[in-house]
N, C-alpha and C positions, 0 to 999 in steps of 0.2 A: 769308709763307712758313709752311708747316706742317711739323712734324716728328712722327714717331711717338712716342707716349708710352711711356716706358720703365717699363712697369708692373711687370715682374719686379724690376727694381732698386729701384723705389719700395717694393715690399712688403718686400724684404730690409732696407732701411735705415731706413724710417720706422716699421715696426711695433715694433721694439725700443725706439725712442725714445719712442713713444707711451706705453709702459709705464714710462718712467723717472721717478723722483722728481725734485724740484727739487734735492735734494742731489746726485743722480747727475749732473744737468745741470751744476751748478757744477764738479764734479770733471772732467767731460769737457771743460769749457771751458779747463781749465788744461793739457790734454794737447796733444801734437803728433802729426802724422801722419808716417809714413815713406814717402818716395818712393824708388823705385829710381833708379839713375843714368840709365836710359833715360827714365823719366818726367820727371825734372828737366830733362834735355836737351830733351825735347819741349816742355815749358813755355817754356824759354828760347828755343828756335827760333821758337815762335809770337810771343813778345814782341819779339824782335829783328827779325823780319820785319815785324811790325806797326809798330814805331817807324820803320822805314825806308820804310814805304809812303807812297803819295800821299793816303791817307785821313787827314785832319788829326786829328780828334778821337780816333779809335781809336789813332792814333800817340801822342797825349798820354796816353791810358789805358795804353798799353804802357810808356811812359816812367815813369809812376807805378809800375807793377808792378815794373819793373826796379829802381827805387830802393828799393822796399819789400823786394825780395829781396836787396839789398846791392850793387847794380851802379850806384850813383849816379855814379861817375866816368865810366862808359860813357855815361850819359845826358847828363852835362854836355858831354862831347866831341861828342856828336851834335847837341845843341840849341843850344849857345852861338853857333855861327856863323850860325844861322838868325834869332835874335832881332833883330839890327840891320837885317836885310833885310825883316822882316815889317812891312807897313803896315796890315793889318787889326787893329783894336784888340782884337777878341775873340780872335783867334789870338795876338796878342802876350801877352794874359793867359795863355793856355794854355802858351805857351813859358816865360814868366817864372815861372809857378807851378811847372812841373816842374823848372826850374832851381833855384828856391828849395828845393823838396822834396829835390832831390839835393845840397843843401849850399851852393849859390851864393846866399846870402841877399841879396847886394847887388841882385839883380834884383827884389826886392820893390818897389823904387822905380818900376819900369816900371808896375806895377799901380796904385800910389798916384797916379802922375801922370795916369793915364787918368781917375781920379775927379775931377780938376780940370777936365776938358774940359766945355764947355757942350754939346757933342754927347754925348748920353747913350748912344750906341750900345754902348759898351763897359762901361758902369757895372755892369750885372748880373754880367757875367763877372769884372770886377775884384773886386767884393765877394765873390763866391763863391770865387774863387781865393784871396783873402786869408784867408777863413775856412778853406779846406782846408789852408793851410800855416801857420796860426796867426800871421799878421802883420797888424798894424793901423797901423804907424807911430806917430804920436802920437794917433791916434784921431779927430782933428778932421775929416778928410775923410769918414770913414765916418759920423760923427755928423751932418755936414751933409747927406750923401746920405739918411740915414735920416729926417731932419727934412723934407727938401724934395721927395723923389721922390713921384710919383703912381703909380709902377709897383709893384705889390705884390711881385712877385718880387725886384726890386731892394731893396725895403724889408726883406724877409725875409733876404736874403743879407747886407745891411749889419748887420742885427741879429745875425745868426749870428756874423759876425766879431767884433763887439763883445762878445757874450755869451760867446764862447769865451775872451775876455781877462778876463772877470769882471764885465762890466757887467750889473747886476741888472735895470735897466729894460729893456734889450734882451732879456734872458731872459724877463721877464714878457710882453713883446710876442709872443715866439715861442709861449709857452704859451697866450696869448689867441687867437692865430691858429690854433693846433691845434684850437680849438673852432669855427672859422669854418664858415659854411654853404657856402662855396665849396670844392668838392672839390680844385681845383688848389692852393688856398691851404693847406688842411690836409695835402695831400700833401707839399708842400715843407717845411712846419713839422715834419712827422713825420720826413722825411729828415734834417733838421738835428738834431732832438732825439734821434734814434737815436744820434748821436755825442756830444752834449754834455748830454743830458738825464739823467734818473735814473728810478728806479722809480715816482716820483710821477706820471710821465707815462703809465704803463701803462694806467690806467683809461680815459683819454680816447682813447688809441690803439685800445683794444678797442672802444669805442663807434664810432670811425671805421671800423673794419673792418665793423661791422654796417650802417652807414649809407651806405657808399660804393657808388655805382652803377657807377662805372668800375672794371673789374677791375684795371687797373694801379694806381689809387689805393688800392684794397683791398690789393694786394700790397705797396705801399710801407709801409703801416701794419703789415702782418703782419711785414715784414722789420725794421721799426723795433722792434717788440715783441721779435723774436728777438735783436736787438742789445742790448736791455736785460735779457735773461735770461729772458724769458717763454717757458714751455714750449710753449704752444699756438702762439705766434708762430713758434717754430722748427719745429714740426711742419708748419705751413703753408709755411714757407720750403723745407723739404725737398720738399714736393709741387710747389712752384713751379719747382723746378729742372728739371722735365720738362714744364712748361706749353707749350702750342702757340704761345703768343705769345712771340716772341724777346725783346721788351723785358722781359717778366716773367722769363724765364729768365736774362737778362743781369743784371737787378737782383738776383735771388736769388743768383746766383753771386758778385756783389760783396759782398752783405751776409753771405754765409756766412763770409767772412773776419772781418768785424766781430763776428759772433756766435761766432767760434771753433767753428764747426760741424764738428768733426773727423769726425763721423758721415756727413758729406756727401762724403767722399773719393771713393768709387766713382762717384757721380753726376757729380762735378766732372771726374773723369778721362774720363767719356764725353762731357762737354761740350767737351773738347779737340778733338773731331771735329765739333762743331756746325756747321751750315751758316751760322750767323750769325757774322760776323767778331768783333763785340764780345763775344759770349758766349764765344768761344774765349779771347779776351784776358783777360776777367775770371775765367774758370775757371783759367787758368794763373796769374794773379795770386794767387788765393786758395789754390791748392794750394801755391805757394811760401811764402806767408804762414803757412799752417797747419803747414808743415814746420819752422818756426822757433819757438823759445820765445817766449811772449808777453812783450813788453817792459813 
């Protein structure tokens, strides 16, 4: 699917940023945006409709957004009846993850138990979900998976969960794989380090932007840079909010929240009308996040 590039909006909102200093960028990061009542209601309408939809993963993304916006009780009410009925391990991870994020931390056990299964179908989702909600149990399951798996994505997600809890060896692994020759490997490593890394990761991410052949991999590294406070990364993120590829637009909308890109407000408001379902969800999420003070 293709959408028209919103060139006028891009000129209005990127050009001032391109001239901003690093100090200006840090100050902007601490600010919030103002939404009208109608804009907030539009965001909530999108998210509530998505959470009730039959499209499972967009529904989980909407649940995440509602929790981040302060509606965790609503998420728990909607999802708790579904978890005991779900038999697909990957979807069980999604439900358990969003319940934990919404405050029902006892459901972390469902993700940890999936790591015990000899069938590895749900292992990647379990490790990724545990990383996202900062839960590792006693860490033994994740360490075993990290040590034994032959699947690189599973290894990276297990390392991510452990590194977020302070495991230095897991963090070293992530930084090692950020330098990988495999684009999909350094894409995932950048996605993780955008959230738990620091400015020491910026030089390698800049190198990754230059060497990436896949536009989506390039965008992931640009957005990771933006999340770590890099001015050029944020400029690229702003550009990517109007990219013809819906996956790039969606990822940019998500990372605009991590980067506290308050200057993206108008572009995000336009994405509320995007033809791509997940882009609308992520734009609504980030608008609501940016309207709140940074925690």
